[in-house]
C-alpha positions as YAML, in Angstrom:
chain: A
units: angstrom
residues:
- id: 1
  name: MET
  ca: [10.98, 2.43, 182.51]
- id: 2
  name: THR
  ca: [14.01, 0.81, 181.07]
- id: 3
  name: ARG
  ca: [16.24, 2.34, 178.46]
- id: 4
  name: VAL
  ca: [15.01, -0.17, 175.90]
- id: 5
  name: GLN
  ca: [11.36, 0.70, 176.57]
- id: 6
  name: THR
  ca: [12.16, 4.39, 176.31]
- id: 7
  name: ALA
  ca: [13.88, 3.86, 172.98]
- id: 8
  name: ILE
  ca: [10.91, 1.84, 171.71]
- id: 9
  name: ILE
  ca: [8.45, 4.54, 172.71]
- id: 10
  name: LEU
  ca: [10.57, 7.27, 171.13]
- id: 11
  name: GLY
  ca: [10.85, 5.15, 167.99]
- id: 12
  name: ILE
  ca: [7.08, 4.73, 167.81]
- id: 13
  name: ILE
  ca: [6.55, 8.47, 168.31]
- id: 14
  name: THR
  ca: [9.08, 9.24, 165.56]
- id: 15
  name: VAL
  ca: [7.36, 6.82, 163.21]
- id: 16
  name: LEU
  ca: [3.96, 8.35, 163.96]
- id: 17
  name: ILE
  ca: [5.26, 11.89, 163.44]
- id: 18
  name: THR
  ca: [6.92, 10.86, 160.19]
- id: 19
  name: ALA
  ca: [3.74, 9.15, 158.99]
- id: 20
  name: GLY
  ca: [1.75, 12.25, 159.87]
- id: 21
  name: ILE
  ca: [4.11, 14.47, 157.91]
- id: 22
  name: ILE
  ca: [3.89, 12.11, 154.93]
- id: 23
  name: LEU
  ca: [0.09, 12.11, 155.09]
- id: 24
  name: VAL
  ca: [-0.10, 15.90, 155.28]
- id: 25
  name: TYR
  ca: [2.35, 16.24, 152.39]
- id: 26
  name: GLY
  ca: [0.39, 13.65, 150.43]
- id: 27
  name: PHE
  ca: [-2.89, 15.49, 150.94]
- id: 28
  name: ARG
  ca: [-1.25, 18.70, 149.70]
- id: 29
  name: GLU
  ca: [0.47, 17.06, 146.74]
- id: 30
  name: GLN
  ca: [-2.52, 17.30, 144.42]
- id: 31
  name: SER
  ca: [-2.96, 20.98, 145.22]
- id: 32
  name: ARG
  ca: [0.77, 21.56, 144.81]
- id: 33
  name: MET
  ca: [0.75, 19.86, 141.42]
- id: 34
  name: VAL
  ca: [-2.20, 21.98, 140.29]
- id: 35
  name: ASP
  ca: [-0.30, 25.11, 141.33]
- id: 36
  name: TYR
  ca: [2.80, 23.88, 139.52]
- id: 37
  name: VAL
  ca: [0.84, 23.26, 136.30]
- id: 38
  name: GLN
  ca: [-0.71, 26.73, 136.49]
- id: 39
  name: VAL
  ca: [2.68, 28.38, 136.97]
- id: 40
  name: PHE
  ca: [4.16, 26.34, 134.11]
- id: 41
  name: LEU
  ca: [1.25, 27.29, 131.83]
- id: 42
  name: ALA
  ca: [1.51, 30.97, 132.76]
- id: 43
  name: ARG
  ca: [5.20, 31.02, 131.85]
- id: 44
  name: SER
  ca: [4.46, 29.21, 128.60]
- id: 45
  name: ILE
  ca: [1.82, 31.83, 127.71]
- id: 46
  name: GLU
  ca: [4.28, 34.64, 128.46]
- id: 47
  name: ARG
  ca: [6.86, 33.09, 126.13]
- id: 48
  name: GLY
  ca: [4.16, 32.44, 123.54]
- id: 49
  name: ALA
  ca: [3.16, 36.12, 123.58]
- id: 50
  name: ASP
  ca: [6.72, 37.08, 122.65]
- id: 51
  name: TYR
  ca: [6.93, 34.47, 119.87]
- id: 52
  name: PHE
  ca: [3.51, 35.51, 118.52]
- id: 53
  name: ALA
  ca: [4.54, 39.17, 118.40]
- id: 54
  name: THR
  ca: [7.71, 38.25, 116.49]
- id: 55
  name: TYR
  ca: [6.43, 35.64, 114.07]
- id: 56
  name: CYS
  ca: [2.64, 35.87, 113.85]
- id: 57
  name: SER
  ca: [1.39, 39.40, 114.53]
- id: 58
  name: ARG
  ca: [2.41, 40.90, 111.19]
- id: 59
  name: CYS
  ca: [-0.29, 38.80, 109.50]
- id: 60
  name: HIS
  ca: [-2.74, 37.88, 112.26]
- id: 61
  name: GLY
  ca: [-2.63, 41.23, 114.02]
- id: 62
  name: ASN
  ca: [-1.01, 42.31, 117.25]
- id: 63
  name: GLN
  ca: [-3.96, 41.08, 119.32]
- id: 64
  name: GLY
  ca: [-4.83, 38.18, 117.04]
- id: 65
  name: LEU
  ca: [-7.77, 40.02, 115.47]
- id: 66
  name: GLY
  ca: [-6.57, 39.32, 111.93]
- id: 67
  name: ILE
  ca: [-5.87, 41.71, 109.07]
- id: 68
  name: GLN
  ca: [-8.70, 42.12, 106.60]
- id: 69
  name: GLY
  ca: [-7.80, 40.89, 103.14]
- id: 70
  name: LEU
  ca: [-4.67, 39.13, 104.38]
- id: 71
  name: CYS
  ca: [-4.99, 36.68, 107.29]
- id: 72
  name: PRO
  ca: [-7.88, 35.54, 109.52]
- id: 73
  name: PRO
  ca: [-8.45, 36.40, 113.18]
- id: 74
  name: LEU
  ca: [-7.44, 33.89, 115.84]
- id: 75
  name: ASN
  ca: [-8.78, 35.84, 118.82]
- id: 76
  name: ASP
  ca: [-12.25, 35.12, 117.50]
- id: 77
  name: ARG
  ca: [-15.24, 33.20, 118.87]
- id: 78
  name: ASN
  ca: [-15.71, 31.42, 115.56]
- id: 79
  name: PHE
  ca: [-12.12, 30.18, 115.64]
- id: 80
  name: PHE
  ca: [-12.60, 28.54, 119.02]
- id: 81
  name: ASP
  ca: [-16.09, 27.19, 118.38]
- id: 82
  name: ASN
  ca: [-16.10, 26.18, 114.72]
- id: 83
  name: ARG
  ca: [-12.68, 26.25, 113.04]
- id: 84
  name: ALA
  ca: [-11.76, 22.61, 113.69]
- id: 85
  name: LYS
  ca: [-15.13, 21.49, 112.29]
- id: 86
  name: GLU
  ca: [-14.81, 23.75, 109.25]
- id: 87
  name: VAL
  ca: [-11.57, 22.09, 108.16]
- id: 88
  name: GLY
  ca: [-12.56, 18.57, 109.26]
- id: 89
  name: TRP
  ca: [-9.99, 18.40, 112.07]
- id: 90
  name: SER
  ca: [-10.68, 15.51, 114.45]
- id: 91
  name: GLY
  ca: [-8.03, 16.32, 117.07]
- id: 92
  name: THR
  ca: [-7.89, 19.06, 119.67]
- id: 93
  name: LEU
  ca: [-7.70, 22.75, 118.83]
- id: 94
  name: ARG
  ca: [-4.22, 22.88, 120.40]
- id: 95
  name: GLU
  ca: [-3.07, 20.14, 118.04]
- id: 96
  name: TYR
  ca: [-4.62, 21.99, 115.10]
- id: 97
  name: ILE
  ca: [-2.78, 25.22, 115.96]
- id: 98
  name: ILE
  ca: [0.54, 23.44, 116.38]
- id: 99
  name: SER
  ca: [0.10, 21.43, 113.18]
- id: 100
  name: THR
  ca: [-0.86, 24.47, 111.10]
- id: 101
  name: ALA
  ca: [1.94, 26.63, 112.48]
- id: 102
  name: SER
  ca: [4.45, 23.80, 112.01]
- id: 103
  name: SER
  ca: [3.86, 23.01, 108.34]
- id: 104
  name: GLY
  ca: [2.17, 26.24, 107.22]
- id: 105
  name: ARG
  ca: [-0.39, 26.40, 104.43]
- id: 106
  name: PRO
  ca: [0.53, 26.06, 100.72]
- id: 107
  name: ILE
  ca: [-2.81, 27.68, 99.82]
- id: 108
  name: SER
  ca: [-5.46, 29.48, 101.83]
- id: 109
  name: THR
  ca: [-8.60, 27.60, 102.86]
- id: 110
  name: ARG
  ca: [-10.57, 30.84, 102.33]
- id: 111
  name: PRO
  ca: [-8.74, 32.66, 99.51]
- id: 112
  name: GLN
  ca: [-11.68, 34.96, 98.77]
- id: 113
  name: LEU
  ca: [-11.37, 36.41, 102.28]
- id: 114
  name: TYR
  ca: [-7.81, 35.68, 103.40]
- id: 115
  name: PRO
  ca: [-5.31, 35.02, 100.59]
- id: 116
  name: GLY
  ca: [-2.34, 35.12, 102.96]
- id: 117
  name: GLN
  ca: [1.13, 36.31, 102.03]
- id: 118
  name: GLY
  ca: [1.21, 34.72, 98.59]
- id: 119
  name: THR
  ca: [2.88, 31.39, 97.85]
- id: 120
  name: PRO
  ca: [2.76, 29.75, 100.30]
- id: 121
  name: ALA
  ca: [-0.24, 31.40, 101.92]
- id: 122
  name: MET
  ca: [1.42, 30.79, 105.31]
- id: 123
  name: PRO
  ca: [5.07, 29.79, 105.76]
- id: 124
  name: SER
  ca: [6.26, 26.80, 107.79]
- id: 125
  name: PHE
  ca: [7.53, 27.72, 111.24]
- id: 126
  name: SER
  ca: [8.73, 24.37, 112.57]
- id: 127
  name: GLU
  ca: [12.40, 23.44, 112.31]
- id: 128
  name: GLN
  ca: [11.14, 20.09, 110.99]
- id: 129
  name: PHE
  ca: [9.91, 21.88, 107.88]
- id: 130
  name: GLY
  ca: [12.70, 24.40, 107.55]
- id: 131
  name: GLY
  ca: [11.23, 27.04, 109.85]
- id: 132
  name: PRO
  ca: [12.82, 28.94, 112.75]
- id: 133
  name: LEU
  ca: [10.96, 27.49, 115.76]
- id: 134
  name: GLN
  ca: [11.39, 24.44, 117.97]
- id: 135
  name: SER
  ca: [8.42, 22.26, 118.94]
- id: 136
  name: SER
  ca: [8.41, 23.69, 122.48]
- id: 137
  name: GLN
  ca: [8.14, 27.22, 121.08]
- id: 138
  name: LEU
  ca: [5.18, 26.22, 118.91]
- id: 139
  name: ILE
  ca: [3.50, 24.80, 122.02]
- id: 140
  name: ASP
  ca: [4.04, 28.14, 123.75]
- id: 141
  name: ILE
  ca: [2.39, 29.95, 120.82]
- id: 142
  name: ALA
  ca: [-0.56, 27.54, 120.94]
- id: 143
  name: ASN
  ca: [-0.96, 28.13, 124.68]
- id: 144
  name: TYR
  ca: [-0.92, 31.89, 124.12]
- id: 145
  name: ILE
  ca: [-3.62, 31.66, 121.44]
- id: 146
  name: LEU
  ca: [-5.76, 29.29, 123.54]
- id: 147
  name: ASN
  ca: [-5.48, 31.79, 126.37]
- id: 148
  name: TRP
  ca: [-7.85, 34.05, 124.39]
- id: 149
  name: GLY
  ca: [-10.57, 31.40, 124.33]
- id: 150
  name: PRO
  ca: [-12.57, 32.33, 127.47]
- id: 151
  name: THR
  ca: [-12.96, 35.99, 126.46]
- id: 152
  name: ALA
  ca: [-12.93, 35.82, 122.65]
- id: 153
  name: THR
  ca: [-15.83, 37.51, 120.87]
- id: 154
  name: ALA
  ca: [-16.99, 37.28, 117.26]
- id: 155
  name: VAL
  ca: [-14.85, 39.30, 114.84]
- id: 156
  name: GLU
  ca: [-17.11, 40.73, 112.16]
- id: 157
  name: ILE
  ca: [-15.94, 40.68, 108.54]
- id: 158
  name: PRO
  ca: [-16.82, 44.01, 106.89]
- id: 159
  name: GLU
  ca: [-19.31, 43.68, 104.07]
- id: 160
  name: ALA
  ca: [-18.08, 44.42, 100.57]
- id: 161
  name: PRO
  ca: [-19.12, 47.84, 99.22]
- id: 162
  name: THR
  ca: [-22.35, 47.78, 97.23]
- id: 163
  name: GLY
  ca: [-21.49, 50.87, 95.17]
- id: 164
  name: PRO
  ca: [-18.42, 52.06, 93.26]
- id: 165
  name: THR
  ca: [-15.05, 51.19, 94.78]
- id: 166
  name: ALA
  ca: [-11.90, 53.28, 94.96]
- id: 167
  name: GLY
  ca: [-10.06, 51.31, 92.28]
- id: 168
  name: THR
  ca: [-6.40, 51.79, 91.41]
- id: 169
  name: ASP
  ca: [-6.53, 55.08, 89.48]
- id: 170
  name: ILE
  ca: [-4.86, 57.40, 91.98]
- id: 171
  name: THR
  ca: [-5.64, 60.47, 89.85]
- id: 172
  name: ILE
  ca: [-9.41, 60.33, 90.34]
- id: 173
  name: GLU
  ca: [-11.04, 63.16, 92.26]
- id: 174
  name: LEU
  ca: [-12.07, 61.99, 95.71]
- id: 175
  name: PRO
  ca: [-14.81, 63.55, 97.84]
- id: 176
  name: GLU
  ca: [-13.91, 65.61, 100.88]
- id: 177
  name: GLY
  ca: [-12.57, 63.37, 103.61]
- id: 178
  name: ASP
  ca: [-13.52, 63.10, 107.27]
- id: 179
  name: ALA
  ca: [-10.44, 62.44, 109.42]
- id: 180
  name: ASP
  ca: [-12.44, 61.04, 112.37]
- id: 181
  name: LYS
  ca: [-14.18, 58.50, 110.16]
- id: 182
  name: GLY
  ca: [-10.85, 57.69, 108.56]
- id: 183
  name: GLN
  ca: [-9.29, 56.96, 111.94]
- id: 184
  name: ALA
  ca: [-12.16, 54.62, 112.80]
- id: 185
  name: LEU
  ca: [-11.69, 52.82, 109.49]
- id: 186
  name: THR
  ca: [-7.98, 52.24, 110.09]
- id: 187
  name: VAL
  ca: [-8.89, 50.52, 113.36]
- id: 188
  name: SER
  ca: [-11.69, 48.36, 111.93]
- id: 189
  name: LEU
  ca: [-9.50, 47.34, 108.98]
- id: 190
  name: ALA
  ca: [-6.65, 46.51, 111.41]
- id: 191
  name: CYS
  ca: [-4.26, 48.94, 109.66]
- id: 192
  name: THR
  ca: [-3.11, 50.08, 113.09]
- id: 193
  name: ALA
  ca: [-1.94, 46.54, 113.92]
- id: 194
  name: CYS
  ca: [1.03, 46.95, 111.56]
- id: 195
  name: HIS
  ca: [1.52, 50.71, 111.44]
- id: 196
  name: ILE
  ca: [0.94, 51.72, 115.08]
- id: 197
  name: ASP
  ca: [0.74, 48.70, 117.42]
- id: 198
  name: ALA
  ca: [3.74, 46.89, 115.89]
- id: 199
  name: ASN
  ca: [6.73, 47.68, 113.69]
- id: 200
  name: THR
  ca: [5.60, 45.45, 110.84]
- id: 201
  name: GLY
  ca: [4.98, 48.36, 108.50]
- id: 202
  name: PRO
  ca: [6.34, 51.91, 108.32]
- id: 203
  name: ALA
  ca: [5.30, 53.74, 111.50]
- id: 204
  name: TRP
  ca: [2.53, 56.26, 111.08]
- id: 205
  name: LEU
  ca: [3.22, 58.09, 114.32]
- id: 206
  name: PRO
  ca: [6.25, 60.38, 114.67]
- id: 207
  name: THR
  ca: [9.42, 58.94, 116.15]
- id: 208
  name: PRO
  ca: [12.63, 60.59, 117.37]
- id: 209
  name: ASP
  ca: [14.07, 59.95, 113.88]
- id: 210
  name: GLN
  ca: [11.21, 61.04, 111.62]
- id: 211
  name: PRO
  ca: [7.91, 62.94, 111.54]
- id: 212
  name: GLY
  ca: [4.51, 61.28, 111.20]
- id: 213
  name: ILE
  ca: [3.12, 59.84, 107.98]
- id: 214
  name: GLY
  ca: [1.19, 63.04, 107.22]
- id: 215
  name: GLU
  ca: [4.39, 65.07, 107.19]
- id: 216
  name: ARG
  ca: [6.39, 62.47, 105.26]
- id: 217
  name: ALA
  ca: [3.69, 62.23, 102.58]
- id: 218
  name: LEU
  ca: [4.19, 65.90, 101.71]
- id: 219
  name: THR
  ca: [7.59, 65.21, 100.14]
- id: 220
  name: ARG
  ca: [8.07, 61.43, 99.83]
- id: 221
  name: TYR
  ca: [6.86, 61.31, 96.22]
- id: 222
  name: THR
  ca: [9.50, 63.89, 95.22]
- id: 223
  name: GLU
  ca: [12.46, 62.07, 96.75]
- id: 224
  name: THR
  ca: [15.18, 60.27, 94.83]
- id: 225
  name: GLY
  ca: [14.44, 56.57, 94.75]
- id: 226
  name: TYR
  ca: [10.67, 56.96, 94.70]
- id: 227
  name: THR
  ca: [9.36, 54.52, 92.09]
- id: 228
  name: GLY
  ca: [5.65, 55.29, 92.17]
- id: 229
  name: ASN
  ca: [3.39, 57.49, 90.08]
- id: 230
  name: ALA
  ca: [2.04, 60.00, 92.59]
- id: 231
  name: ALA
  ca: [2.20, 63.73, 91.93]
- id: 232
  name: THR
  ca: [0.58, 64.92, 95.18]
- id: 233
  name: PRO
  ca: [0.60, 63.85, 98.84]
- id: 234
  name: ASP
  ca: [-2.98, 62.57, 98.51]
- id: 235
  name: GLN
  ca: [-2.02, 60.47, 95.50]
- id: 236
  name: TYR
  ca: [1.01, 59.09, 97.33]
- id: 237
  name: LEU
  ca: [-1.15, 57.86, 100.22]
- id: 238
  name: PHE
  ca: [-3.81, 56.58, 97.79]
- id: 239
  name: GLU
  ca: [-1.14, 54.63, 95.91]
- id: 240
  name: SER
  ca: [0.38, 53.26, 99.12]
- id: 241
  name: ILE
  ca: [-3.00, 51.78, 100.03]
- id: 242
  name: VAL
  ca: [-4.17, 50.29, 96.73]
- id: 243
  name: ALA
  ca: [-0.80, 49.48, 95.10]
- id: 244
  name: PRO
  ca: [1.68, 49.03, 97.98]
- id: 245
  name: GLY
  ca: [4.20, 47.17, 95.85]
- id: 246
  name: VAL
  ca: [4.81, 50.11, 93.48]
- id: 247
  name: TYR
  ca: [7.07, 51.77, 96.02]
- id: 248
  name: LEU
  ca: [8.45, 50.16, 99.17]
- id: 249
  name: VAL
  ca: [9.83, 52.20, 102.02]
- id: 250
  name: PRO
  ca: [13.43, 51.01, 102.51]
- id: 251
  name: GLY
  ca: [13.70, 48.30, 105.15]
- id: 252
  name: PHE
  ca: [10.18, 46.92, 104.70]
- id: 253
  name: GLN
  ca: [8.59, 44.11, 102.71]
- id: 254
  name: ASN
  ca: [5.23, 44.29, 100.99]
- id: 255
  name: ILE
  ca: [2.80, 42.22, 103.06]
- id: 256
  name: MET
  ca: [-0.14, 44.61, 102.71]
- id: 257
  name: PRO
  ca: [-3.39, 43.11, 101.44]
- id: 258
  name: GLY
  ca: [-3.97, 43.74, 97.77]
- id: 259
  name: THR
  ca: [-7.73, 44.05, 98.16]
- id: 260
  name: TYR
  ca: [-8.25, 47.63, 99.29]
- id: 261
  name: ALA
  ca: [-8.93, 48.90, 95.77]
- id: 262
  name: THR
  ca: [-12.11, 46.82, 95.72]
- id: 263
  name: GLN
  ca: [-12.74, 46.85, 99.46]
- id: 264
  name: LEU
  ca: [-12.93, 50.62, 99.97]
- id: 265
  name: THR
  ca: [-15.28, 53.19, 98.48]
- id: 266
  name: PRO
  ca: [-14.00, 56.56, 97.23]
- id: 267
  name: GLN
  ca: [-15.40, 58.10, 100.43]
- id: 268
  name: ASP
  ca: [-13.57, 55.53, 102.57]
- id: 269
  name: MET
  ca: [-10.34, 56.34, 100.76]
- id: 270
  name: ALA
  ca: [-10.86, 60.08, 101.18]
- id: 271
  name: ASP
  ca: [-11.56, 59.64, 104.90]
- id: 272
  name: ILE
  ca: [-8.45, 57.50, 105.48]
- id: 273
  name: ILE
  ca: [-6.23, 59.93, 103.56]
- id: 274
  name: ALA
  ca: [-7.66, 62.86, 105.52]
- id: 275
  name: TYR
  ca: [-6.81, 61.06, 108.76]
- id: 276
  name: LEU
  ca: [-3.28, 60.12, 107.68]
- id: 277
  name: LEU
  ca: [-2.52, 63.72, 106.70]
- id: 278
  name: THR
  ca: [-3.30, 64.82, 110.28]
- id: 279
  name: ILE
  ca: [-0.51, 62.64, 111.69]
- id: 280
  name: LYS
  ca: [2.40, 65.01, 111.81]
...
């Protein structure tokens, strides 16, 4: 075999090997792209979780379960199945989330249930509308919310009391409270989302710097700078729940729902106060 023939044969073999490598790589390309998309989405969801905790959880709850009397749940079966239809949205749910978060809401679509923070009901978060977030960050938040879709269950809205409600008179005599029932109420009302799960509101649990809410309530109403009307620890906690704007703990804003006076019965109030007083 001549040198030329040898070179031709080697060239053919090289071409065949190269073609084989290209074919194998091509067959794997689709799988590789799917893996890449999954990794990209996972990283987006991780970033979205951080943005949600910073900008969204104080109203929609740490796990997206909403805060009764303030903002609706997003980690909710109804949100994924019906929300777009309810508001007449013709695009995708991702587009709806991004659009709503971008421009906010001047008024609530369900003010009787979720009045929001005030005026506007929900602030604008996009830089385009004067907010703090870039479009890519809003996409991350949308991906994080959509991540709840496969496992979301229906979030039940507590029924309004049929009997007398607690009202705003903090001097009324309440029945004896049950701390265990009070603890359960603070979970179902999503109070823990702001006061335990996140730092949105004053922490109920003790920290290295201060005792728990039950201990603080014993003297808070006697301190200089207190602007409320309470004369006992029970009244201080009662007032904090039904009239949170009367006295604000330094460093915090009032974003508590203003509906608890008509949402809770006297027994509910007594149970919650009994629970809070156990947190030392």
